[in-house]
C-alpha positions as CSV (number, residue, x, y, z in Angstrom):
1,M,9.6,9.7,15.9
2,K,6.9,12.2,16.7
3,R,6.7,13.3,13.1
4,A,6.2,9.6,12.0
5,R,3.3,9.3,14.4
6,V,1.7,12.4,13.0
7,G,2.1,11.0,9.5
8,D,0.6,7.7,10.6
9,T,-2.4,9.5,12.2
10,L,-3.0,11.6,9.1
11,R,-2.8,8.7,6.8
12,R,-5.1,6.5,9.0
13,A,-7.7,9.3,9.0
14,L,-7.4,9.9,5.2
15,F,-7.3,6.2,4.2
16,Q,-9.8,4.8,6.6
17,G,-12.0,7.9,7.2
18,S,-11.4,7.3,10.9
19,L,-8.7,7.7,13.5
20,K,-9.6,4.4,15.1
21,R,-7.1,1.6,14.7
22,R,-8.5,-1.3,12.8
23,E,-7.4,-4.9,12.9
24,C,-6.2,-6.8,9.8
25,S,-7.0,-10.5,9.5
26,H,-4.7,-11.1,6.5
27,L,-1.2,-10.8,7.9
28,E,-0.6,-14.5,7.3
29,S,-0.8,-13.7,3.5
30,I,2.6,-11.8,3.7
31,E,5.1,-13.7,1.5
32,R,7.1,-10.9,-0.1
33,T,8.9,-8.1,1.8
34,S,11.1,-6.4,-0.8
35,P,10.4,-5.2,-4.3
36,E,12.2,-6.5,-7.4
37,R,11.8,-3.1,-9.1
38,F,10.9,0.4,-8.3
39,E,8.5,1.3,-11.1
40,C,4.9,0.6,-12.1
41,A,5.2,-1.5,-15.3
42,A,1.5,-0.8,-16.2
43,C,2.1,3.0,-16.0
44,L,5.2,2.6,-18.2
45,E,3.2,0.5,-20.7
46,E,0.3,3.0,-20.7
47,A,2.5,6.1,-20.6
48,T,0.7,7.4,-17.5
49,R,2.1,9.2,-14.6
50,T,3.0,7.3,-11.4
51,V,2.5,9.3,-8.2
52,H,3.6,6.8,-5.5
53,L,4.6,3.2,-5.6
54,R,3.1,0.4,-3.6
55,M,4.2,-3.3,-3.3
56,C,1.9,-6.3,-2.9
57,L,2.9,-8.2,0.1
58,T,1.7,-11.5,-1.4
59,C,3.4,-11.6,-4.7
60,G,5.7,-8.5,-4.8
61,E,4.0,-6.8,-7.7
62,V,4.9,-3.1,-7.7
63,A,2.2,-0.7,-8.9
64,C,1.0,2.9,-8.5
65,C,-1.2,4.2,-5.8
66,D,-4.8,5.5,-5.8
67,S,-3.5,9.0,-6.5
68,S,-2.1,7.9,-9.8
69,P,-4.3,7.9,-12.9
70,G,-4.0,4.2,-13.4
71,L,-4.8,3.0,-9.9
72,H,-2.8,-0.1,-10.7
73,A,-2.2,-1.3,-7.1
74,R,-6.0,-1.3,-6.5
75,R,-6.6,-3.0,-9.9
76,H,-4.0,-5.7,-8.8
77,F,-6.0,-6.3,-5.6
78,E,-9.3,-6.4,-7.5
79,E,-7.9,-8.9,-10.0
80,T,-6.0,-11.2,-7.6
81,G,-7.6,-10.7,-4.2
82,H,-4.2,-10.1,-2.6
83,P,-5.2,-8.0,0.4
84,L,-2.0,-6.2,1.6
85,I,0.2,-3.5,0.0
86,R,2.9,-1.4,1.5
87,S,4.4,1.8,0.5
88,I,7.9,1.6,-1.0
89,E,8.3,5.4,-1.0
90,P,11.4,6.6,0.8
91,G,10.7,7.4,4.5
92,E,7.2,5.6,4.5
93,Q,6.7,2.4,6.4
94,W,3.1,1.5,6.4
95,V,0.7,-1.2,5.1
96,W,-2.8,-1.0,3.8
97,C,-5.3,-3.9,3.9
98,Y,-7.9,-3.5,1.1
99,R,-10.2,-6.2,2.6
100,D,-10.3,-4.9,6.1
101,R,-9.9,-1.2,5.1
102,A,-7.1,-1.1,7.7
103,Y,-4.1,1.2,7.8
104,L,-1.2,-0.4,9.7
105,S,2.0,1.2,10.8
106,E,4.7,-1.2,9.4
107,A,6.0,-1.6,13.0
108,L,2.8,-3.4,13.8
109,V,3.1,-5.8,10.9
């Protein structure tokens, strides 16, 4: 449990640029909670490397993270406006809101 809190703190600082907890005003947009696949289709199509997978909590689209060359999860947000993603990596349970620039522990969602 302590290890998970440290991971949350580090991710919050890295993602938000701040340790302060931010509110998310888009939790009502959550419609999907489980992925249909565990691969980034755009990375496969472009033959690029996927670093980590994220899932859109509005439509369930699975895409690669900002550390991946394709930035497909961010592109999905920019194209659709769907604000929330969650990590679908083993052992990670967090959500990111692009619009509010808020890192949320999945326990808070």
